[in-house]
C-alpha positions in Angstrom: 266.2 93.2 -57.6 266.8 92.0 -61.2 270.1 90.8 -60.1 268.4 88.0 -58.1 266.7 86.6 -61.2 269.7 85.3 -63.0 270.4 83.0 -60.1 267.4 81.0 -60.8 266.5 78.7 -63.7 264.7 80.2 -66.6 261.6 78.3 -67.6 261.2 80.3 -70.7 262.6 83.3 -72.5 260.9 86.0 -70.5 263.2 88.2 -68.4 260.8 89.0 -65.6 260.0 85.4 -64.7 262.0 82.7 -63.0 261.3 79.2 -61.6 263.4 77.2 -59.2 262.4 73.6 -59.5 264.2 72.4 -56.4 262.2 74.8 -54.2 259.0 74.8 -56.2 259.4 78.5 -56.2 258.5 81.0 -58.8 259.5 84.7 -59.0 258.1 87.5 -61.1 259.0 91.1 -61.3 255.9 93.1 -61.9 256.8 96.4 -63.7 255.1 99.6 -64.5 254.9 98.5 -68.1 252.9 95.4 -67.0 250.5 97.6 -65.0 250.0 100.0 -67.9 249.0 97.1 -70.2 246.8 95.5 -67.5 244.9 98.7 -67.2 244.1 98.8 -70.9 242.9 95.1 -71.2 239.7 94.8 -73.1 237.6 92.6 -70.7 234.3 91.3 -71.9 231.5 89.0 -70.7 231.0 85.6 -72.4 227.2 85.1 -72.2 227.4 81.4 -73.2 229.9 80.4 -70.5 229.0 83.1 -68.0 232.6 84.3 -67.3 234.7 87.3 -68.1 237.4 87.1 -70.7 240.0 89.2 -72.5 239.2 89.8 -76.1 241.8 87.7 -78.0 241.5 89.7 -81.2 241.5 93.1 -79.6 243.2 92.6 -76.2 243.8 96.4 -75.8 240.8 97.6 -77.7 242.1 97.6 -81.4 243.0 94.8 -83.7 246.4 96.4 -84.3 247.9 94.8 -81.2 251.5 96.1 -81.8 250.1 99.6 -82.4 248.2 99.4 -79.1 251.3 98.0 -77.3 253.6 100.7 -78.7 251.2 103.5 -77.7 250.7 102.1 -74.2 254.4 101.4 -73.6 255.2 104.8 -75.1 257.5 103.5 -77.9 258.3 105.6 -80.9 255.8 105.0 -83.7 257.1 104.2 -87.2 257.0 107.1 -89.6 254.3 107.5 -92.2 256.6 106.5 -95.1 255.7 103.3 -96.9 257.5 100.2 -95.5 258.4 101.7 -92.2 257.8 99.5 -89.2 259.0 99.0 -85.7 262.5 97.6 -85.1 263.1 94.0 -84.2 264.0 95.1 -80.7 260.8 97.1 -80.3 258.7 94.1 -81.5 260.5 91.8 -79.1 259.9 94.3 -76.2 256.2 94.6 -77.1 255.7 90.8 -77.5 257.7 90.1 -74.2 255.5 92.5 -72.2 252.3 91.1 -73.7 253.3 87.5 -73.0 254.2 88.2 -69.5 250.7 89.4 -68.7 249.9 85.7 -67.9 252.0 86.2 -64.7 251.3 89.9 -64.2 247.5 89.2 -64.2 247.9 86.4 -61.6 250.1 88.7 -59.4 247.8 91.6 -59.3 244.6 89.4 -58.8 246.1 87.2 -56.1 248.1 89.9 -54.3 245.2 92.4 -54.7 247.4 95.2 -55.5 249.1 97.0 -58.4 252.4 97.4 -56.7 255.6 97.1 -58.9 258.0 94.7 -57.3 259.3 91.3 -56.8 256.6 88.6 -56.2 257.0 84.9 -55.3 254.8 81.9 -54.9 255.5 78.4 -54.0 253.7 75.4 -55.4 250.8 77.3 -56.9 249.9 79.2 -53.8 249.0 82.9 -54.2 251.7 85.4 -55.3 253.0 87.5 -52.4 255.1 90.7 -52.6 258.7 90.3 -51.4 260.2 93.6 -52.4 258.3 96.7 -53.5 259.9 99.1 -56.1 258.4 102.5 -56.5 255.0 103.8 -55.5 251.8 101.8 -55.8 250.0 102.3 -59.1 
């Protein structure tokens, strides 16, 4: 399935999203990691505007966003020694998964399912599942 994505234009630097301008087609691969993150989102109610929202400071419950991401994605935590931190690759992986939640959230809400797989939409219609991968979450 991932072999289909390189055939389409990249709108951005995110590996699970592609856009084909000629067909007004968007593709997104919803992964188990996206679903893990979605399940941990800290959704609150805005009493002023009367709408639900995701806490921008504590999207996963704590203000240490990378710490939460590493825990949810089951990445190795840095040791307790002073100055130790996540590798550049781990930070890139966490930031990428976090940023891709824009599309992941659209997919699960519009398709009304938490099914890993390849989803598509055309011209801002609802996302639809094209190819399922693995069991429903």
